[in-house]
N, C-alpha and C positions, 0 to 999 in steps of 0.2 A: 558891553558885549563880552569882554573878556571875563567880567565877573559872572555873567550868565553861564559861560562855559565851565567855570570852576564849580558853580552850584550844581550844574547838570552832572558833572563828573562826580561830585561828592554824593549826590543822590544815588547815582548808579553804583558807586562803591558801597554805599550804605545798603542798597538793595541786595548786592552780591553778598555782603557780609551777613545780612539777615537770612538770605536764602541758604548760604553755606551753613549757618548755625542751625537752621531748620533741618537741613539735610543731615547734619551731624547728629542732632537730637533724634531724628527719625531713624537713622542708621543704628544708633545705639539702642533704641527701643526695639527695632526689628530683630536685632541680634541678641537681645536679652534672653535670659533663661525662661522667664515667665511667658513672654510672647511665643517663643519657639515651642514651648510645651503645649500652649493652647492651640498653636497651628497644627502640630502633629495630632493632637486630640481631635481636632475638627476634620483633618484628612482621614483619620481612622474611622470616624463616624460616617463620613461620606462614602468611603469605600467598603464599609461593613467588615473590616478586619483590623487587627492590631498592627500598626505601623511603628517601627522603631528605627531611629536614625543615630548613627555614631557621631557624626559632626555635621553642622549646618552653617551655611554662610549666606546672608541675604544682602544684595546690593539693590538699593532703591531704584537706581536708574537702569538696571540690567535684568535682575531676576534672582534666582536662588540656586544654590548648589548643595546637594546632599551627598554624603559619603557613608558607606557601610549601612545599607538599608536592608531591613528584614520585614516581611509581612507574614502574619500568622492568623489562624482562625480555628476555633474548636470544631467548626462545621466542615473543615477541609482536612483531608489526610495526604501527607503528614501535616501536623499542625503548623509548623513553619514551612510554608510551601513556596516562598519566594525570597531570594536574596539578590542584591545587586551591589556592584562596587561603587557606582556613582550615578547620580541623577542631576542633570543640568536643565534648568528651565529659563527661557528668555521670553520677554514680552515687550510690546511697544510702549515705551515710557510716555511719549508725548500724547498718544491717544488716551492713556490712563490719566494723564495730568489735565488735559484740556477737555476731553469728552467724557471722562469718568467711565471708560469702557476698557476692560482688560482683554487685550488681543494677544494670544500666544504666537510667537514667531518660531520658536524652536523648543522641542523636548528631546533630549538625548539621554539614553539609558545605556550605561557601559557595563558589560559582563553580567547581565542578569542570569540567574539560575532558578528555573521553575521546576518543581517536582509535584506531581499529582498522582494519587492512587485511586483509580476508579474500579478496582477489582470487584468489590462487593456489589457495586451498582451494575457492573457488566454481567455478573452471574445471575442477578435477580431479574434482569430485563428480558423482555420477549424479543426474539431475533428478527421478527418480521412485522413491523407496524404497517398500517395502511399507507399507501403511496401518497406523497405530497401532491396537492393540487397544482396544475400548471396554469400559467398566465394565458389569457385568451390568444395573445399574439404569438405564443410559442407552441411548438409541438409537445404532446404529452410525453414527458421525459421518462417516467418510471418503467414503461413496458416496451420501449422500442427494441426491435431485434438487434442483436450485436453485430450483424453483418454490415450495418452502416458504418461501423468503425473499423472494418477489416483493413489491415495493411495489404500490400501487394501479395498475391498468392505465390507460394514457392514454386520454382520451376519444376514441372513434371507432376505437381500435385493435382489430384483429381478434384473435380467440383463436388461440393456437397451442400445440401440445404443447411441453413442456419439452425442452430438448436432452438427448440421452443422455449419460451420463458418459463421460469420455475413456477409451479402452482402456488398461488397465494394461500397463506394459512388462514384459519378461521379467525374472526375478529378477537382480539385480545384486550384485556383491560388496559386503561391508559397507563403509560409508564411514568413513574415519578422521577423526573430528571430535571436538574437545574439547567435552564437555557444558557447559551453563551451570552456574555455581556453585550449590550447594544453599543454601537459606536458613540463616542462622546459628543454631546451637544456643544461643540466649540468649533471655532474657525482656527485651525492649526495648520500652518503652512508646512511644517517639517517635523515629523516624528522619526527619530533614528534609534535603532537598537543595534548595538555593536557587540560582536563576539558573545552572543547569547547561547544558552543551552537549555534543553527541556527534556525531562523524563516523565513519561506517562505510563503508569502501570495499568494494563488492561485486565489481565487475569494473573493469578500467581505464576511467576516465572515467565510471563509474557509482557513485554513493554515496548514502547516507542521511545527512542533516544535521538535527540537532535543536537548537533554540535556545530560550532562556527556559524551561528545564526546572525544574519544581517537583514535588517528591515529598513525600508525607506517608504514613508507614507505621508499622506495629508488628509485632513478631515474638514468637513464643512457642515454647517447647520442650516444652510439656506438652499432650497426651501425645506429640506428635511435632513436629518442627521445621516450622513454618508461618509464612507472612507474608502480610499483606494491607494494602492501602492505596489511595490515589488518586494519579494522576499527571496533571499538566497541562503543556502545552508551548505556547509562543507560536507557534512555527513548526515544521513538519516537512517537509523537502524530500525527496521520494522520487525514485527514478529516473524518467526520461522527463520531467523538469522539472515534476513535479506538486508544488505547494506547498499544504500544509494549514495552516490557521490555527486558533487557539483549540482545540487538541486536548485533550480531557478523557476520562479513563478510569479504570476500577477494575481491580485485579489481585489474584490469589490465587496465592501462590507455595508450592509443595511440593517435596519432594526429587525427585520424578519428573515433575513437570508444572508449567507456568506457564499460567494461564488469565486472559484479559482478557474478562470477560463483557459489558462495555459500553465502547465507545469511540466518541466523536463528534468531528466536526471540521467546519470550514467549508472548502469547496473550490470555486473557480471560480464564486462567487456562489450556490452551493447548499450542501447538507449531505451529509455522509458518515457512515455508521454501520458499525461492524465488530465482529466477535467473533473472538478469536484463542485458539488452544490450542497449546501446545508440549509435546511428549512425547518420550521417548527409548526406544522399544522396541529391545531388543537393543543398547542403548547408543548408538543412532544418533539424534540429535536431529532431529525432524521437526515440521512446522507444519501447521495446518489453519485457514484464514482464510476467513471469510465477510464480504462487503462489500455494502452497499446505498448507491447514490447517488440523491439526490433533487434535481431542479431545478438541475442544473449547467448553466452557460452553455456551450453548444457552441462559441461563438466564442472564449471565453476558454480553453477546453480545447484547441482547435485551435492557438491561438497558443502556449500552453505547450508543446505537442508539436512545434512548429516547422512546422505545416501552414499554407500560405498560400492565400488566396483560396478558402476552403472554401465551396462553394455552398449548404450546408445550415446553417440556423440554427434555434435552438429550445432547449428545456430538456431535458437528458439525464436519463433514468431508467434505472438499471441495477442488476442484482444478479448476483453471481458467487460462486463458491467456488474457492479455490486450495489446493493441497497440494504438498508437496515436502520435500526435505531442508533443514534450517536452513542448512547450508553452501552450498546452491544456491538461496537465496531470490531471487536475481535472475533465475532461469530456472524459474519454477514451472509446474505443470500445473493446469488448471482448466476450468470451463465456466460459461456464464451466458447472460444475455439483456440486450439493450440496446433501449430505446425512446426516442423523442424526442417530447416533448409540445410543442404549439403550433409544430410544425415548418413551415418554409417553404423552398422551393428558390429561391434568389436568383441570377439570371443563370446558371443551370446550363448547361453545354455541351450542345448539341443541342436543349434546350428553347427556347433563344433563337432558333435557326434555325427550329424548328417554329412558334414564335409569329410569326415574320416571314412565313412562308408562309401562315398562317391569319389574319394581321392581328389576333392576340390579344395585347394588351398584358399581360394577367394572367399569361401564361406567363413573364414576366421576374421575377415575384415571386409564386410559386405556393404557396398554402396547401395543406397536406397533412392528410388525415384519419387516416393511419396511417404510421408510420415505425419499423421495428423489425428486429432481426436476432438470431439465435441463434449462439453461438460456442463453440468449444473451443480451449484454449490448451495447447500442448505446447512447453515450453522457450521459444523465441523466435518460434514460428510460430502465428499466430492463424487458425484455420479458421472461415470464415463459412458455416455450413451452410444458412442461410435468410436471404435479404434480401427485405424487402417494404416498398415505398413506394407509397402509394395517395393519389390525388387524385380530384376529381369525375369527370373525363373521361379519365384516364390512370392507369397504374400502372407500377411497376418491380419486377421479380422477378429472382432469381438467386442466385448463391453466389460464393465466391472465397476468397482468403487474403491475409494480410499477414505479411511477414517482418521482424521488428524487428532481426534481426542484420544484414541487408543493406539495410534500410529501403526495401524494394520491395513491390509489391502486384500482384495480378491479380484482377479481378472479371469474371465471365461473367454478363451481364445481358440482359434482354429488356424493351423499352419497349412497353407495351400501349396502344393507342389505341381509345377508344370509337367505336362506329359513327357518332356525331355528328361526331367529328373526322375519321375516315377518309373520310366522305362529303364533307367540305368541302375535301379536298385535290384537286389536279388529277387529272383522269380518268387511270387507268392507272398512277398513281404508286406504288400499293401492290400492283400485280399480282405474283403469285408469292410473297408473304410469307405466313407461317403465320397461320391464322385460328382463333379459338376457336369453340366451339359457340354462344357468346353473340353472336358477330359481331365481337368485338374483334380487331384486327389486332396482330401482334407483330413488332417490329423488333429482331433480335438484334444486340448489340454487346458490346464489352469495354473495360475500363479496365486499364492496366498501366503499369509503370515505377516511378520513384522516388516515394515517398510525398509529398514536398513539391512535385514537378512531374509528376504523373501525366498520361499520354496516354490518349485515347479515340478510337474510330473512329466515334462516332455521327454527327458532322458529315459525315465522309466517306461514311457510309451514306446519309444524307439527300441528299448531293450526287449520289451514284451513282444512287439511286432517281429523283431529279429528272431527271438527264441521260438515264436510260433511258426515262422517261416522255416527255421532249421528243423524243428520238430516235425513239421509236415513233410519235409523232404525225407527225413529218416523213416517216417512212417510209410511213405510211398515206396521207398526202397525195400523195406521189410515186406510190404504187401506184395510187391512185384516178385520177390524171391520165393513166395509161398506157392505150392502146387495148386493148380486150378482144376475144378470139377473132379476132385478126388484123385487126379492123376498122380503117379509116383514121381 
């Protein structure tokens, strides 16, 4: 019996020694220069790009570690479009040993930096592809009115019908654009991206920058390839100098669509919420984006957009829906509504002159009961179909447009004065101006020119009205002083 125990122990030690030797041989082979070169070559072939690795270490019982990784391709601009500090891959050793199946348990990418230049594709693409088809169980997404996503109405704001959807353009030729990569056909419990960054150039001098990117996701190939996870970003710099902070969202990734059902961020002292869906009908990637802004500081937003001396202050409320080709994301089409809560007009051109004529100091910092507009966006042109600004004794109505390509604007406006204000002005000053049935007087004027230095003719209108009134008074005095019926 004792001899049997020694034989068993000897066999076990021999087995361990053989197994250890095999592990040593395998470890040496896996970390040899020839094997690692073939491995990188195979990875490059599978990914369709040239992959380079500074240092590599493979552990048979755990996985591999790559350090200083770069990926490049002559089909992508810039050619070296991805760099990463480290890649760690772990797998289930026992399933690989006894079942012959590689099951990944963890993929961790540290400090990846991705740079993509889509500017040439964006300029060549059509801005309005046909809308994506909706699933039978879901409502038709591309043309729903924006009113369904409206936040609470600002106190005192008047009700207004939702803006009509933008007219669809004539059918355009198919867009040549590479679709996003499908989710990997693999069962992966944990994918982690730590401290990532991404720069996407949309058009020259316009790009999206993402910093402090953190991703936690998992993928499954049963019954079809899918992926789901959460994404956080410390900062997200959008075109037009819009900086989002503390971006948090969820995503669901399938072969034919990518959905972001919940995305939140901090923007200009307020909050932003969004939902996003990417699809590719007929192989053309398109997007459908709904956004809601709550309590954004209008002053901070104006500074970010480069507008100086904005006379309107308050907290912005907005909701909008945008659609277009993924390749032309910088020039989308959409529609929506904007309101300003707790709005005030501060030293507004024209109102300051009116306040001086009436000796009304409150016109230099005028609180508003309503401030809102409806808009449609087509490429770079924003059409304002309704502008309404209301205060206690005056209002402002009109329409107009803003062109972001030329950074110019034109607004056609009417300043309405209540009878109490009109009666306080010098006699005859408002003669000949349109009057409403309610007795309000309307002064038409316009705003035009560069967005950062717009011009308006309201002051000139007031000056002309005042000079006409003064001239008429002088003429009346002269006429009354003349003899009548030839009398001396």
